[in-house]
KOLKE-471017 format. One line per 10 residues: their letters; for each residue x, y, z of N, C-alpha, C, O, CB. Coordinates in nm, 2 decimals. Glycine has a CB too. Layout:
BEGIN
a	X,Y,Z,X,Y,Z,X,Y,Z,X,Y,Z,X,Y,Z; ... $
//
This chain:
BEGIN
xxxxxxxxxx	0.08,-0.12,0.00,0.00,0.00,0.00,0.09,0.13,0.00,0.06,0.22,-0.07,-0.09,0.00,0.12; 0.19,0.12,0.08,0.29,0.23,0.08,0.34,0.26,-0.06,0.35,0.38,-0.10,0.40,0.21,0.18; 0.38,0.16,-0.13,0.44,0.18,-0.26,0.33,0.23,-0.36,0.36,0.32,-0.44,0.49,0.05,-0.31; 0.21,0.19,-0.34,0.10,0.24,-0.43,0.08,0.38,-0.41,0.06,0.46,-0.50,-0.03,0.16,-0.41; 0.07,0.43,-0.28,0.05,0.57,-0.25,0.16,0.65,-0.31,0.13,0.76,-0.36,0.04,0.59,-0.10; 0.28,0.61,-0.29,0.39,0.68,-0.35,0.39,0.68,-0.50,0.42,0.78,-0.56,0.53,0.63,-0.29; 0.36,0.57,-0.56,0.36,0.56,-0.70,0.26,0.65,-0.77,0.29,0.70,-0.88,0.33,0.41,-0.74; 0.15,0.67,-0.71,0.05,0.76,-0.77,0.07,0.91,-0.73,-0.01,1.00,-0.76,-0.09,0.72,-0.73; 0.18,0.93,-0.66,0.23,1.07,-0.63,0.16,1.14,-0.51,0.16,1.26,-0.51,0.21,1.15,-0.75; 0.10,1.06,-0.42,0.04,1.13,-0.31,0.13,1.13,-0.19,0.21,1.04,-0.17,-0.09,1.05,-0.27 $
xxxxxxxxxx	0.13,1.23,-0.11,0.21,1.24,0.01,0.14,1.18,0.13,0.19,1.10,0.20,0.24,1.39,0.04; 0.01,1.22,0.15,-0.07,1.18,0.26,-0.21,1.14,0.21,-0.26,1.20,0.12,-0.08,1.28,0.38; -0.27,1.04,0.27,-0.40,1.00,0.23,-0.50,0.99,0.35,-0.45,0.98,0.46,-0.39,0.86,0.15; -0.62,0.99,0.32,-0.72,0.96,0.42,-0.77,0.81,0.39,-0.82,0.79,0.28,-0.84,1.06,0.42; -0.75,0.72,0.48,-0.79,0.58,0.45,-0.93,0.56,0.49,-0.98,0.61,0.60,-0.70,0.49,0.53; -1.01,0.50,0.41,-1.15,0.47,0.44,-1.16,0.32,0.43,-1.13,0.25,0.33,-1.25,0.53,0.33; -1.21,0.26,0.54,-1.22,0.11,0.55,-1.35,0.07,0.61,-1.39,0.12,0.71,-1.10,0.06,0.63; -1.41,-0.03,0.54,-1.54,-0.09,0.58,-1.51,-0.23,0.63,-1.44,-0.31,0.55,-1.65,-0.08,0.47; -1.55,-0.27,0.74,-1.54,-0.41,0.79,-1.39,-0.45,0.79,-1.31,-0.40,0.86,-1.62,-0.50,0.70; -1.36,-0.55,0.71,-1.22,-0.60,0.70,-1.13,-0.48,0.66,-1.01,-0.47,0.71,-1.20,-0.71,0.59 $
xxxxxxxxxx	-1.18,-0.40,0.57,-1.10,-0.28,0.53,-1.07,-0.19,0.64,-0.96,-0.12,0.64,-1.17,-0.21,0.42; -1.15,-0.18,0.74,-1.13,-0.10,0.86,-1.01,-0.15,0.94,-0.92,-0.08,0.99,-1.25,-0.09,0.95; -1.00,-0.29,0.95,-0.88,-0.35,1.01,-0.76,-0.31,0.93,-0.65,-0.27,0.99,-0.90,-0.50,1.02; -0.76,-0.33,0.80,-0.64,-0.30,0.72,-0.60,-0.15,0.73,-0.48,-0.12,0.74,-0.67,-0.33,0.57; -0.70,-0.06,0.73,-0.67,0.08,0.75,-0.60,0.11,0.88,-0.50,0.19,0.88,-0.80,0.17,0.74; -0.64,0.04,0.99,-0.57,0.06,1.12,-0.43,0.01,1.11,-0.34,0.08,1.16,-0.65,-0.02,1.23; -0.40,-0.10,1.05,-0.27,-0.15,1.04,-0.18,-0.06,0.95,-0.07,-0.03,0.99,-0.27,-0.30,0.97; -0.23,-0.01,0.84,-0.15,0.08,0.76,-0.12,0.21,0.83,-0.01,0.26,0.83,-0.23,0.11,0.62; -0.22,0.26,0.90,-0.20,0.39,0.97,-0.10,0.37,1.09,-0.02,0.46,1.11,-0.34,0.44,1.03; -0.11,0.26,1.15,-0.02,0.23,1.26,0.13,0.22,1.21,0.22,0.27,1.27,-0.06,0.10,1.34 $
xxxxxxxxxx	0.14,0.15,1.10,0.28,0.12,1.05,0.33,0.24,0.96,0.46,0.25,0.95,0.27,0.00,0.96; 0.25,0.32,0.91,0.29,0.43,0.82,0.23,0.56,0.85,0.16,0.62,0.77,0.27,0.40,0.67; 0.25,0.61,0.98,0.18,0.74,1.02,0.22,0.86,0.93,0.14,0.95,0.92,0.21,0.76,1.16; 0.33,0.85,0.87,0.38,0.96,0.79,0.30,0.98,0.66,0.31,1.08,0.59,0.53,0.95,0.76; 0.22,0.87,0.63,0.15,0.87,0.50,0.00,0.89,0.52,-0.07,0.91,0.42,0.18,0.75,0.43; -0.05,0.88,0.64,-0.19,0.88,0.66,-0.23,1.01,0.74,-0.18,1.04,0.85,-0.24,0.76,0.74; -0.33,1.08,0.68,-0.37,1.21,0.74,-0.50,1.19,0.82,-0.53,1.28,0.91,-0.39,1.31,0.63; -0.57,1.09,0.80,-0.70,1.06,0.87,-0.75,0.93,0.84,-0.71,0.86,0.75,-0.80,1.17,0.84; -0.85,0.89,0.92,-0.92,0.76,0.90,-1.07,0.77,0.90,-1.12,0.85,0.98,-0.87,0.66,1.01; -1.13,0.70,0.82,-1.28,0.68,0.82,-1.29,0.53,0.84,-1.26,0.45,0.74,-1.35,0.74,0.70 $
xxxxxxxxxx	-1.34,0.48,0.95,-1.36,0.34,0.97,-1.51,0.31,0.99,-1.57,0.37,1.08,-1.28,0.30,1.10; -1.56,0.23,0.91,-1.70,0.20,0.91,-1.73,0.05,0.94,-1.68,-0.04,0.88,-1.76,0.23,0.77; -1.81,0.04,1.05,-1.86,-0.10,1.09,-1.74,-0.20,1.09,-1.75,-0.30,1.02,-1.97,-0.14,1.00; -1.64,-0.17,1.16,-1.52,-0.25,1.17,-1.49,-0.29,1.31,-1.55,-0.23,1.41,-1.40,-0.18,1.10; -1.40,-0.38,1.33,-1.35,-0.41,1.46,-1.21,-0.35,1.48,-1.17,-0.26,1.41,-1.34,-0.57,1.47; -1.14,-0.40,1.58,-1.01,-0.35,1.61,-0.93,-0.45,1.68,-0.98,-0.56,1.72,-1.02,-0.22,1.69; -0.80,-0.42,1.70,-0.71,-0.51,1.77,-0.66,-0.44,1.90,-0.54,-0.44,1.93,-0.59,-0.55,1.68; -0.75,-0.37,1.97,-0.72,-0.29,2.08,-0.67,-0.39,2.20,-0.71,-0.50,2.21,-0.84,-0.21,2.13; -0.57,-0.34,2.27,-0.50,-0.41,2.37,-0.59,-0.47,2.48,-0.55,-0.57,2.54,-0.39,-0.33,2.43; -0.70,-0.41,2.51,-0.79,-0.46,2.62,-0.89,-0.56,2.58,-0.98,-0.59,2.66,-0.85,-0.34,2.68 $
xxxxxxxxxx	-0.89,-0.61,2.46,-1.00,-0.70,2.41,-0.95,-0.84,2.39,-0.99,-0.90,2.29,-1.05,-0.64,2.28; -0.88,-0.90,2.48,-0.83,-1.04,2.47,-0.94,-1.14,2.45,-0.93,-1.23,2.36,-0.75,-1.07,2.58; -1.05,-1.13,2.53,-1.16,-1.23,2.51,-1.22,-1.22,2.38,-1.25,-1.33,2.32,-1.26,-1.21,2.62; -1.25,-1.10,2.33,-1.31,-1.09,2.20,-1.21,-1.14,2.09,-1.26,-1.20,1.99,-1.34,-0.94,2.17; -1.08,-1.11,2.10,-0.99,-1.16,2.00,-0.99,-1.31,2.00,-0.98,-1.37,1.89,-0.84,-1.10,2.04; -0.99,-1.37,2.11,-0.99,-1.52,2.11,-1.12,-1.57,2.05,-1.11,-1.66,1.97,-0.98,-1.57,2.26; -1.23,-1.51,2.08,-1.36,-1.56,2.02,-1.35,-1.54,1.87,-1.39,-1.63,1.80,-1.47,-1.48,2.09; -1.31,-1.42,1.83,-1.31,-1.40,1.68,-1.22,-1.49,1.61,-1.25,-1.54,1.50,-1.27,-1.25,1.65; -1.10,-1.52,1.67,-1.01,-1.61,1.60,-1.07,-1.75,1.59,-1.06,-1.81,1.48,-0.87,-1.61,1.68; -1.13,-1.80,1.70,-1.19,-1.93,1.69,-1.31,-1.93,1.60,-1.33,-2.03,1.52,-1.24,-1.97,1.83 $
xxxxxxxxxx	-1.39,-1.82,1.59,-1.50,-1.81,1.50,-1.45,-1.82,1.36,-1.51,-1.90,1.28,-1.58,-1.68,1.53; -1.35,-1.74,1.32,-1.31,-1.74,1.18,-1.24,-1.87,1.14,-1.24,-1.91,1.03,-1.21,-1.62,1.16; -1.17,-1.94,1.24,-1.11,-2.07,1.21,-1.22,-2.17,1.18,-1.21,-2.25,1.09,-1.02,-2.12,1.33; -1.33,-2.16,1.26,-1.44,-2.25,1.24,-1.51,-2.23,1.11,-1.53,-2.32,1.03,-1.55,-2.23,1.35; -1.53,-2.10,1.08,-1.59,-2.06,0.95,-1.50,-2.11,0.83,-1.55,-2.17,0.73,-1.61,-1.91,0.94; -1.37,-2.09,0.84,-1.28,-2.14,0.74,-1.29,-2.29,0.72,-1.29,-2.33,0.60,-1.13,-2.10,0.78; -1.31,-2.36,0.82,-1.32,-2.51,0.81,-1.45,-2.55,0.74,-1.46,-2.66,0.69,-1.31,-2.58,0.95; -1.55,-2.47,0.75,-1.68,-2.50,0.69,-1.71,-2.45,0.55,-1.79,-2.50,0.47,-1.79,-2.45,0.78; -1.64,-2.34,0.51,-1.66,-2.28,0.38,-1.59,-2.35,0.27,-1.48,-2.41,0.29,-1.62,-2.13,0.39; -1.65,-2.35,0.15,-1.59,-2.41,0.04,-1.55,-2.31,-0.07,-1.47,-2.33,-0.16,-1.68,-2.52,-0.02 $
xxxxxxxxxx	-1.62,-2.19,-0.07,-1.59,-2.08,-0.16,-1.45,-2.02,-0.14,-1.42,-1.99,-0.02,-1.70,-1.97,-0.15; -1.37,-2.02,-0.24,-1.23,-1.97,-0.23,-1.23,-1.83,-0.17,-1.14,-1.80,-0.09,-1.16,-1.98,-0.36; -1.31,-1.74,-0.22,-1.31,-1.60,-0.18,-1.35,-1.59,-0.03,-1.29,-1.51,0.05,-1.41,-1.52,-0.26; -1.45,-1.66,0.01,-1.49,-1.66,0.15,-1.38,-1.72,0.24,-1.36,-1.66,0.35,-1.62,-1.74,0.17; -1.32,-1.82,0.20,-1.21,-1.88,0.28,-1.09,-1.78,0.29,-1.03,-1.77,0.39,-1.16,-2.01,0.21; -1.07,-1.71,0.18,-0.96,-1.61,0.18,-0.99,-1.50,0.28,-0.90,-1.46,0.36,-0.95,-1.55,0.04; -1.12,-1.45,0.29,-1.16,-1.35,0.39,-1.14,-1.40,0.53,-1.10,-1.32,0.62,-1.30,-1.30,0.36; -1.18,-1.52,0.55,-1.16,-1.58,0.69,-1.01,-1.59,0.73,-0.97,-1.55,0.84,-1.22,-1.72,0.70; -0.93,-1.63,0.63,-0.78,-1.63,0.66,-0.73,-1.49,0.68,-0.64,-1.48,0.77,-0.71,-1.70,0.54; -0.78,-1.39,0.61,-0.73,-1.26,0.63,-0.77,-1.21,0.77,-0.68,-1.15,0.84,-0.80,-1.16,0.53 $
xxxxxxxxxx	-0.89,-1.24,0.82,-0.92,-1.20,0.95,-0.84,-1.28,1.06,-0.79,-1.21,1.16,-1.07,-1.24,0.98; -0.81,-1.40,1.04,-0.72,-1.48,1.13,-0.58,-1.41,1.13,-0.53,-1.40,1.24,-0.71,-1.63,1.09; -0.53,-1.38,1.02,-0.40,-1.31,1.01,-0.40,-1.17,1.08,-0.31,-1.14,1.16,-0.36,-1.29,0.86; -0.51,-1.10,1.06,-0.52,-0.97,1.12,-0.53,-0.98,1.27,-0.47,-0.90,1.34,-0.64,-0.89,1.07; -0.60,-1.08,1.32,-0.62,-1.10,1.46,-0.49,-1.14,1.53,-0.47,-1.13,1.65,-0.73,-1.20,1.49; -0.39,-1.19,1.45,-0.26,-1.23,1.51,-0.16,-1.12,1.52,-0.06,-1.13,1.58,-0.20,-1.34,1.42; -0.20,-1.00,1.46,-0.11,-0.88,1.47,-0.11,-0.84,1.62,-0.21,-0.85,1.69,-0.16,-0.77,1.38; 0.01,-0.79,1.66,0.02,-0.75,1.80,-0.09,-0.64,1.83,-0.13,-0.56,1.75,0.16,-0.69,1.83; -0.13,-0.64,1.95,-0.24,-0.55,2.00,-0.20,-0.41,1.97,-0.08,-0.37,1.98,-0.27,-0.57,2.14; -0.30,-0.33,1.94,-0.28,-0.18,1.92,-0.32,-0.11,2.05,-0.40,-0.16,2.13,-0.35,-0.13,1.80 $
xxxxxxxxxx	-0.27,0.01,2.06,-0.30,0.09,2.18,-0.33,0.23,2.14,-0.31,0.27,2.02,-0.18,0.09,2.28; -0.39,0.31,2.23,-0.42,0.45,2.21,-0.29,0.53,2.16,-0.31,0.62,2.08,-0.48,0.51,2.33; -0.18,0.49,2.21,-0.05,0.56,2.17,-0.03,0.55,2.02,0.03,0.64,1.96,0.06,0.50,2.25; -0.07,0.43,1.97,-0.04,0.41,1.82,-0.12,0.51,1.73,-0.08,0.53,1.62,-0.08,0.27,1.79; -0.23,0.57,1.79,-0.31,0.65,1.71,-0.32,0.79,1.76,-0.41,0.87,1.72,-0.45,0.59,1.69; -0.24,0.83,1.86,-0.25,0.96,1.92,-0.23,1.07,1.82,-0.29,1.18,1.84,-0.14,0.97,2.03; -0.16,1.05,1.72,-0.13,1.16,1.62,-0.26,1.19,1.53,-0.26,1.28,1.45,-0.02,1.12,1.53; -0.36,1.10,1.55,-0.49,1.12,1.47,-0.59,1.20,1.56,-0.71,1.19,1.53,-0.55,0.99,1.43; -0.55,1.28,1.65,-0.64,1.35,1.74,-0.74,1.43,1.65,-0.71,1.52,1.58,-0.56,1.45,1.83; -0.87,1.39,1.66,-0.97,1.45,1.59,-0.98,1.42,1.44,-1.06,1.48,1.37,-0.96,1.60,1.61 $
xxxxxxxxxx	-0.90,1.33,1.40,-0.89,1.30,1.25,-0.95,1.16,1.22,-0.90,1.10,1.12,-0.75,1.31,1.20; -1.04,1.11,1.30,-1.10,0.98,1.28,-1.25,0.99,1.28,-1.31,1.05,1.38,-1.05,0.88,1.39; -1.31,0.94,1.18,-1.46,0.93,1.17,-1.49,0.78,1.19,-1.45,0.70,1.11,-1.52,0.99,1.04; -1.56,0.75,1.30,-1.59,0.61,1.33,-1.74,0.60,1.30,-1.83,0.65,1.38,-1.56,0.57,1.48; -1.78,0.53,1.20,-1.92,0.50,1.16,-1.96,0.37,1.22,-1.91,0.26,1.18,-1.94,0.51,1.01; -2.06,0.37,1.30,-2.12,0.26,1.37,-2.27,0.25,1.34,-2.35,0.30,1.42,-2.09,0.26,1.52; -2.31,0.18,1.23,-2.45,0.17,1.21,-2.52,0.11,1.33,-2.48,0.00,1.37,-2.48,0.09,1.08; -2.62,0.18,1.37,-2.68,0.13,1.50,-2.74,-0.01,1.49,-2.76,-0.07,1.59,-2.79,0.23,1.54; -2.77,-0.06,1.37,-2.83,-0.19,1.36,-2.73,-0.29,1.31,-2.77,-0.39,1.25,-2.95,-0.18,1.27; -2.60,-0.26,1.32,-2.49,-0.36,1.28,-2.45,-0.44,1.40,-2.40,-0.38,1.50,-2.37,-0.29,1.21 $
xxxxxxxxxx	-2.47,-0.57,1.40,-2.43,-0.66,1.51,-2.32,-0.75,1.47,-2.30,-0.85,1.54,-2.55,-0.74,1.55; -2.24,-0.72,1.37,-2.13,-0.80,1.33,-2.02,-0.81,1.44,-1.97,-0.92,1.46,-2.07,-0.75,1.20; -1.99,-0.70,1.50,-1.89,-0.70,1.60,-1.95,-0.67,1.74,-2.06,-0.60,1.75,-1.78,-0.59,1.57; -1.89,-0.72,1.84,-1.95,-0.70,1.98,-1.95,-0.56,2.02,-1.87,-0.48,1.96,-1.88,-0.79,2.08; -2.03,-0.52,2.12,-2.03,-0.39,2.17,-1.89,-0.35,2.23,-1.84,-0.24,2.22,-2.14,-0.37,2.28; -1.82,-0.45,2.29,-1.69,-0.43,2.34,-1.59,-0.40,2.24,-1.50,-0.31,2.26,-1.64,-0.56,2.42; -1.60,-0.46,2.12,-1.51,-0.43,2.01,-1.53,-0.29,1.95,-1.44,-0.22,1.93,-1.52,-0.54,1.90; -1.66,-0.26,1.94,-1.70,-0.13,1.89,-1.65,-0.02,1.98,-1.59,0.08,1.94,-1.85,-0.12,1.87; -1.67,-0.04,2.11,-1.63,0.06,2.21,-1.47,0.07,2.21,-1.42,0.17,2.23,-1.68,0.02,2.35; -1.41,-0.05,2.20,-1.26,-0.05,2.20,-1.20,0.03,2.08,-1.10,0.10,2.10,-1.21,-0.19,2.19 $
xxxxxxxxxx	-1.27,0.02,1.97,-1.22,0.10,1.85,-1.24,0.25,1.88,-1.14,0.33,1.85,-1.30,0.06,1.72; -1.35,0.29,1.93,-1.37,0.43,1.96,-1.27,0.48,2.07,-1.22,0.59,2.06,-1.52,0.45,2.01; -1.25,0.39,2.17,-1.16,0.43,2.28,-1.02,0.44,2.24,-0.94,0.52,2.29,-1.17,0.33,2.39; -0.98,0.36,2.14,-0.84,0.35,2.09,-0.80,0.48,2.02,-0.68,0.51,2.01,-0.82,0.23,2.00; -0.90,0.55,1.96,-0.87,0.67,1.89,-0.88,0.79,1.98,-0.96,0.79,2.08,-0.96,0.68,1.77; -0.81,0.90,1.95,-0.81,1.02,2.03,-0.91,1.12,1.97,-0.90,1.16,1.85,-0.67,1.08,2.03; -1.02,1.14,2.04,-1.12,1.24,2.00,-1.18,1.20,1.86,-1.19,1.29,1.78,-1.07,1.38,2.00; -1.23,1.08,1.84,-1.29,1.05,1.72,-1.43,1.11,1.71,-1.49,1.13,1.81,-1.29,0.90,1.69; -1.47,1.13,1.58,-1.61,1.17,1.56,-1.68,1.04,1.54,-1.64,0.95,1.46,-1.63,1.27,1.44; -1.79,1.01,1.62,-1.86,0.89,1.61,-2.00,0.91,1.56,-2.07,1.01,1.61,-1.86,0.81,1.75 $
xxxxxxxxxx	-2.05,0.83,1.47,-2.18,0.85,1.41,-2.25,0.71,1.40,-2.18,0.62,1.36,-2.18,0.92,1.28; -2.37,0.71,1.43,-2.45,0.58,1.41,-2.53,0.59,1.28,-2.62,0.51,1.26,-2.54,0.56,1.53; -2.50,0.68,1.20,-2.57,0.70,1.07,-2.47,0.67,0.96,-2.35,0.70,0.98,-2.64,0.83,1.05; -2.50,0.62,0.84,-2.63,0.58,0.81,-2.67,0.44,0.87,-2.58,0.36,0.90,-2.65,0.57,0.66; -2.80,0.42,0.88,-2.84,0.29,0.93,-2.83,0.19,0.81,-2.81,0.24,0.70,-2.98,0.29,0.99; -2.86,0.07,0.83,-2.85,-0.03,0.72,-2.77,-0.15,0.76,-2.74,-0.23,0.67,-2.79,0.04,0.60; -2.73,-0.16,0.88,-2.65,-0.28,0.92,-2.51,-0.28,0.87,-2.46,-0.17,0.84,-2.72,-0.41,0.88; -2.46,-0.40,0.86,-2.31,-0.41,0.82,-2.29,-0.36,0.68,-2.18,-0.32,0.64,-2.27,-0.55,0.84; -2.39,-0.36,0.60,-2.37,-0.32,0.46,-2.43,-0.18,0.43,-2.46,-0.14,0.32,-2.45,-0.42,0.37; -2.43,-0.10,0.54,-2.48,0.04,0.52,-2.41,0.12,0.41,-2.47,0.20,0.34,-2.47,0.12,0.66 $
xxxxxxxxxx	-2.28,0.09,0.40,-2.20,0.16,0.30,-2.25,0.13,0.16,-2.25,0.22,0.08,-2.05,0.12,0.31; -2.30,0.01,0.14,-2.35,-0.02,0.01,-2.50,0.02,-0.01,-2.54,0.08,-0.11,-2.34,-0.17,-0.02; -2.58,0.00,0.10,-2.72,0.02,0.09,-2.75,0.17,0.09,-2.86,0.21,0.04,-2.79,-0.04,0.21; -2.67,0.25,0.16,-2.70,0.39,0.17,-2.57,0.47,0.12,-2.52,0.56,0.19,-2.73,0.43,0.31; -2.52,0.44,0.00,-2.40,0.49,-0.04,-2.40,0.65,-0.05,-2.30,0.71,-0.02,-2.36,0.44,-0.18; -2.51,0.71,-0.09,-2.52,0.85,-0.10,-2.50,0.92,0.04,-2.43,1.02,0.05,-2.65,0.90,-0.16; -2.57,0.86,0.14,-2.55,0.91,0.28,-2.41,0.89,0.33,-2.36,0.98,0.39,-2.65,0.84,0.37; -2.35,0.78,0.29,-2.21,0.75,0.34,-2.12,0.86,0.27,-2.03,0.91,0.34,-2.17,0.61,0.29; -2.13,0.88,0.14,-2.04,0.97,0.07,-2.06,1.11,0.13,-1.96,1.18,0.15,-2.07,0.97,-0.08; -2.18,1.15,0.16,-2.21,1.29,0.21,-2.14,1.30,0.35,-2.08,1.40,0.38,-2.36,1.31,0.23 $
xxxxxxxxxx	-2.15,1.20,0.43,-2.10,1.21,0.57,-1.94,1.21,0.56,-1.88,1.29,0.63,-2.15,1.09,0.65; -1.89,1.12,0.48,-1.74,1.12,0.47,-1.68,1.25,0.41,-1.58,1.30,0.46,-1.69,1.00,0.39; -1.75,1.30,0.31,-1.70,1.42,0.24,-1.71,1.54,0.34,-1.62,1.62,0.35,-1.79,1.46,0.12; -1.82,1.55,0.42,-1.83,1.65,0.52,-1.72,1.65,0.62,-1.66,1.75,0.66,-1.97,1.65,0.59; -1.69,1.52,0.67,-1.58,1.50,0.77,-1.45,1.55,0.71,-1.38,1.62,0.78,-1.58,1.36,0.81; -1.42,1.51,0.59,-1.29,1.54,0.53,-1.28,1.69,0.51,-1.18,1.75,0.54,-1.27,1.47,0.40; -1.39,1.76,0.46,-1.39,1.90,0.44,-1.37,1.98,0.57,-1.30,2.08,0.57,-1.51,1.94,0.37; -1.43,1.93,0.67,-1.43,2.01,0.80,-1.31,1.98,0.89,-1.26,2.07,0.96,-1.56,1.98,0.88; -1.26,1.85,0.89,-1.16,1.81,0.99,-1.02,1.80,0.93,-0.92,1.81,1.00,-1.20,1.69,1.05; -1.01,1.78,0.80,-0.88,1.75,0.75,-0.83,1.85,0.65,-0.72,1.83,0.59,-0.88,1.61,0.68 $
//
């Protein structure tokens, strides 16, 4: 990702991640803070240091799902989650430089991640803007794309 950002001639980017993409955005931001100006994380989990029980549950869940799935793409996504969950825990210190530069979208009717994981992601960021709109569950980004774009554009224009 770092090479891609440099190749297209950008200095800093705002990463937008939905679900698995939210995990990836956190990893990239943690590892390359010099390249990331802000984060928009939608209906995603996190690898926050205080969530050991949730991490164990999610790892076991995705291993179980991997063993049951036959579709290559679905198996790949489960493997990606298992790999992401093996990354060392993240802390508030890792994201302190994003003070006020994180939009955390939590669709109120999305039950994909536990309340503890959702709260952990919000707690891990410094002064994030948190919104429960748009509604639409885990696929709110797809189901209400116009609302999503409006909200993200407003955040970028006002905060970054």
